[in-house]
N, CA, C and O of each residue as an XYZ file, in Angstrom:
304
protein
N       1.037     -1.958    -19.224
C       1.017     -1.347    -17.889
C       0.907     -2.448    -16.831
O       0.115     -3.381    -16.967
N       1.693     -2.326    -15.807
C       1.723     -3.319    -14.734
C       0.470     -3.190    -13.863
O       0.000     -2.088    -13.581
N      -0.053     -4.341    -13.449
C      -1.219     -4.348    -12.562
C      -0.851     -3.681    -11.236
O       0.258     -3.875    -10.738
N      -1.765     -2.899    -10.659
C      -1.486     -2.304     -9.344
C      -1.338     -3.405     -8.299
O      -1.970     -4.456     -8.391
N      -0.501     -3.147     -7.317
C      -0.268     -4.116     -6.244
C      -0.767     -3.530     -4.928
O      -0.729     -2.321     -4.698
N      -1.235     -4.436     -4.077
C      -1.819     -4.018     -2.811
C      -1.238     -4.819     -1.650
O      -0.772     -5.946     -1.816
N      -1.280     -4.202     -0.471
C      -0.854     -4.837      0.771
C      -1.912     -4.545      1.825
O      -2.691     -3.601      1.695
N      -1.930     -5.362      2.866
C      -2.782     -5.085      4.013
C      -1.869     -4.674      5.168
O      -0.818     -5.278      5.383
N      -2.271     -3.661      5.894
C      -1.470     -3.144      7.006
C      -1.611     -4.063      8.226
O      -2.721     -4.363      8.665
N      -0.476     -4.498      8.760
C      -0.454     -5.352      9.946
C      -0.070     -4.579     11.201
O      -0.390     -4.996     12.314
N       0.618     -3.449     11.022
C       1.077     -2.636     12.148
C       1.146     -1.183     11.713
O       1.601     -0.884     10.609
N       0.697     -0.279     12.572
C       0.816      1.147     12.286
C       1.598      1.874     13.380
O       1.481      3.089     13.541
N       2.388      1.117     14.121
C       3.169      1.689     15.213
C       4.031      2.843     14.702
O       4.834      2.679     13.783
N       3.847      3.997     15.309
C       4.584      5.191     14.919
C       3.934      5.962     13.776
O       4.402      7.038     13.404
N       2.854      5.412     13.218
C       2.194      6.047     12.077
C       0.671      5.985     12.227
O      -0.038      5.695     11.264
N       0.174      6.256     13.431
C      -1.250      6.100     13.722
C      -2.149      6.936     12.813
O      -3.245      6.498     12.464
N      -1.708      8.121     12.427
C      -2.529      8.991     11.577
C      -2.410      8.627     10.102
O      -3.267      9.003      9.302
N      -1.356      7.900      9.734
C      -1.082      7.625      8.322
C      -1.539      6.254      7.850
O      -1.776      6.057      6.658
N      -1.668      5.298      8.777
C      -2.003      3.925      8.410
C      -3.048      3.357      9.357
O      -3.057      3.679     10.545
N      -3.932      2.510      8.831
C      -4.923      1.823      9.652
C      -4.693      0.322      9.550
O      -4.608     -0.222      8.449
N      -4.592     -0.347     10.692
C      -4.402     -1.796     10.709
C      -5.606     -2.466     10.044
O      -6.755     -2.111     10.307
N      -5.322     -3.435      9.183
C      -6.359     -4.180      8.487
C      -6.832     -3.539      7.196
O      -7.638     -4.128      6.476
N      -6.351     -2.353      6.891
C      -6.779     -1.658      5.669
C      -5.859     -2.005      4.502
O      -4.662     -2.231      4.681
N      -6.443     -2.043      3.300
C      -5.667     -2.282      2.083
C      -5.055     -0.985      1.591
O      -5.687      0.071      1.618
N      -3.803     -1.085      1.138
C      -3.111      0.069      0.572
C      -2.443     -0.334     -0.732
O      -1.953     -1.453     -0.881
N      -2.434      0.599     -1.669
C      -1.725      0.364     -2.924
C      -0.249      0.664     -2.706
O       0.109      1.595     -1.984
N       0.601     -0.136     -3.338
C       2.031      0.136     -3.300
C       2.502      0.540     -4.692
O       1.919      0.160     -5.707
N       3.562      1.313     -4.705
C       4.183      1.748     -5.949
C       5.519      1.026     -6.064
O       6.317      1.048     -5.127
N       5.768      0.385     -7.203
C       7.048     -0.315     -7.364
C       8.219      0.642     -7.148
O       8.266      1.723     -7.734
N       9.162      0.233     -6.300
C      10.316      1.065     -5.990
C      11.463      0.138     -5.586
O      11.540     -0.302     -4.439
N      12.344     -0.150     -6.528
C      13.449     -1.073     -6.267
C      14.355     -0.580     -5.147
O      14.836     -1.381     -4.346
N      14.594      0.724     -5.079
C      15.463      1.278     -4.029
C      14.857      1.028     -2.653
O      15.568      0.658     -1.719
N      13.545      1.227     -2.522
C      12.873      0.986     -1.240
C      12.949     -0.487     -0.867
O      13.192     -0.826      0.291
N      12.739     -1.367     -1.854
C      12.783     -2.803     -1.588
C      14.165     -3.248     -1.139
O      14.278     -4.113     -0.270
N      15.209     -2.680     -1.706
C      16.582     -3.025     -1.297
C      16.843     -2.642      0.151
O      17.686     -3.242      0.817
N      16.111     -1.635      0.639
C      16.256     -1.191      2.021
C      15.267     -1.885      2.960
O      15.196     -1.554      4.144
N      14.496     -2.856      2.428
C      13.535     -3.592      3.253
C      12.220     -2.861      3.431
O      11.499     -3.092      4.402
N      11.909     -1.978      2.494
C      10.685     -1.203      2.628
C       9.799     -1.272      1.406
O      10.092     -1.950      0.421
N       8.708     -0.545      1.510
C       7.737     -0.428      0.430
C       7.346      1.035      0.293
O       7.361      1.783      1.270
N       7.000      1.436     -0.908
C       6.442      2.768     -1.134
C       4.930      2.591     -1.174
O       4.377      2.027     -2.118
N       4.265      3.093     -0.111
C       2.837      2.863      0.114
C       2.073      4.177      0.001
O       2.502      5.200      0.535
N       0.932      4.144     -0.700
C       0.050      5.310     -0.731
C      -0.801      5.236      0.528
O      -1.661      4.365      0.658
N      -0.553      6.161      1.458
C      -1.174      6.080      2.786
C      -2.438      6.934      2.888
O      -2.989      7.357      1.872
N      -2.890      7.182      4.107
C      -4.132      7.913      4.355
C      -4.103      9.338      3.830
O      -5.159      9.918      3.578
N      -2.921      9.916      3.660
C      -2.800     11.267      3.116
C      -2.910     11.275      1.596
O      -2.951     12.338      0.977
N      -2.959     10.079      0.992
C      -3.011      9.990     -0.457
C      -1.661     10.193     -1.112
O      -1.564     10.310     -2.333
N      -0.616     10.236     -0.293
C       0.754     10.411     -0.787
C       1.504      9.088     -0.623
O       1.149      8.267      0.223
N       2.538      8.890     -1.435
C       3.332      7.671     -1.269
C       4.543      7.958     -0.407
O       5.267      8.930     -0.624
N       4.749      7.094      0.574
C       5.861      7.212      1.514
C       6.517      5.851      1.694
O       5.922      4.811      1.410
N       7.754      5.882      2.172
C       8.524      4.677      2.469
C       8.110      4.158      3.845
O       8.132      4.892      4.833
N       7.733      2.880      3.889
C       7.426      2.210      5.158
C       8.151      0.878      5.192
O       8.457      0.304      4.147
N       8.428      0.385      6.399
C       9.053     -0.910      6.582
C       8.127     -2.001      6.035
O       6.948     -2.047      6.385
N       8.652     -2.866      5.191
C       7.849     -3.919      4.561
C       7.229     -4.865      5.589
O       6.191     -5.466      5.312
N       7.830     -5.010      6.753
C       7.301     -5.915      7.778
C       5.983     -5.432      8.372
O       5.313     -6.178      9.086
N       5.609     -4.189      8.080
C       4.350     -3.641      8.577
C       3.162     -4.083      7.722
O       2.012     -3.794      8.054
N       3.444     -4.788      6.617
C       2.411     -5.123      5.641
C       2.514     -6.577      5.189
O       3.560     -7.217      5.300
N       1.398     -7.069      4.680
C       1.361     -8.386      4.047
C       0.892     -8.180      2.610
O      -0.165     -7.592      2.383
N       1.676     -8.663      1.630
C       1.264     -8.483      0.234
C       0.031     -9.312     -0.096
O      -0.176    -10.392      0.456
N      -0.781     -8.787     -1.005
C      -1.989     -9.476     -1.448
C      -1.977     -9.589     -2.969
O      -1.504     -8.693     -3.667
N      -2.497    -10.687     -3.462
C      -2.711    -10.827     -4.894
C      -4.211    -10.697     -5.103
O      -4.995    -11.487     -4.577
N      -4.596     -9.700     -5.871
C      -6.019     -9.497     -6.126
C      -6.287     -9.642     -7.619
O      -5.450     -9.267     -8.441
N      -7.448    -10.186     -7.972
C      -7.800    -10.289     -9.386
C      -7.888     -8.895    -10.015
O      -8.166     -7.922     -9.313
N      -7.659     -8.785    -11.314
C      -7.684     -7.480    -11.985
C      -8.962     -6.675    -11.730
O      -8.890     -5.457    -11.561
N     -10.123     -7.325    -11.700
C     -11.373     -6.595    -11.476
C     -11.401     -5.977    -10.077
O     -11.940     -4.886     -9.894
N     -10.829     -6.663     -9.095
C     -10.766     -6.129     -7.731
C      -9.801     -4.948     -7.697
O     -10.094     -3.928     -7.073
N      -8.660     -5.074     -8.358
C      -7.690     -3.979     -8.415
C      -8.329     -2.737     -9.045
O      -8.144     -1.625     -8.552
N      -9.074     -2.928    -10.127
C      -9.734     -1.797    -10.787
C     -10.736     -1.130     -9.841
O     -10.818      0.097     -9.783
N     -11.488     -1.930     -9.111
C     -12.465     -1.389     -8.170
C     -11.773     -0.603     -7.064
O     -12.199      0.500     -6.724
N     -10.706     -1.168     -6.503
C      -9.963     -0.479     -5.446
C      -9.394      0.840     -5.946
O      -9.414      1.840     -5.228
N      -8.889      0.845     -7.167
C      -8.321      2.063     -7.749
C      -9.426      3.114     -7.930
O      -9.205      4.293     -7.652
N     -10.604      2.701     -8.390
C     -11.724      3.627     -8.590
C     -12.156      4.248     -7.271
O     -12.395      5.453     -7.194
N     -12.257      3.422     -6.235
C     -12.683      3.901     -4.926
C     -11.661      4.887     -4.362
O     -12.039      5.914     -3.798
N     -10.373      4.584     -4.507
C      -9.347      5.472     -3.943
C      -9.332      6.818     -4.653
O      -9.006      7.827     -4.028
N      -9.670      6.866     -5.930
C      -9.706      8.128     -6.676
C     -10.897      8.979     -6.263
O     -10.844     10.205     -6.361
N     -11.981      8.338     -5.797
C     -13.161      9.072     -5.370
C     -12.959      9.719     -4.010
O     -13.529     10.769     -3.714
N     -12.124      9.064     -3.175
C     -11.898      9.547     -1.812
C     -11.048     10.713     -1.809
O     -10.750     11.257     -0.746
């Protein structure tokens, strides 16, 4: 199983209710979205949506941090 990947939000223009600047979000691998310059991001609604990749900065987190983030998101 592939390690979960995370990004930090740099801009929420046009998506004020769905994204918070400075917050970490999990992304779901999606080759079609990447070809279009986007990412599939699990947002504040807990759903995955297509967003412009320029709105985010990718992060590399150690596996223990990824596990913790995943646990916290499931509790929310």
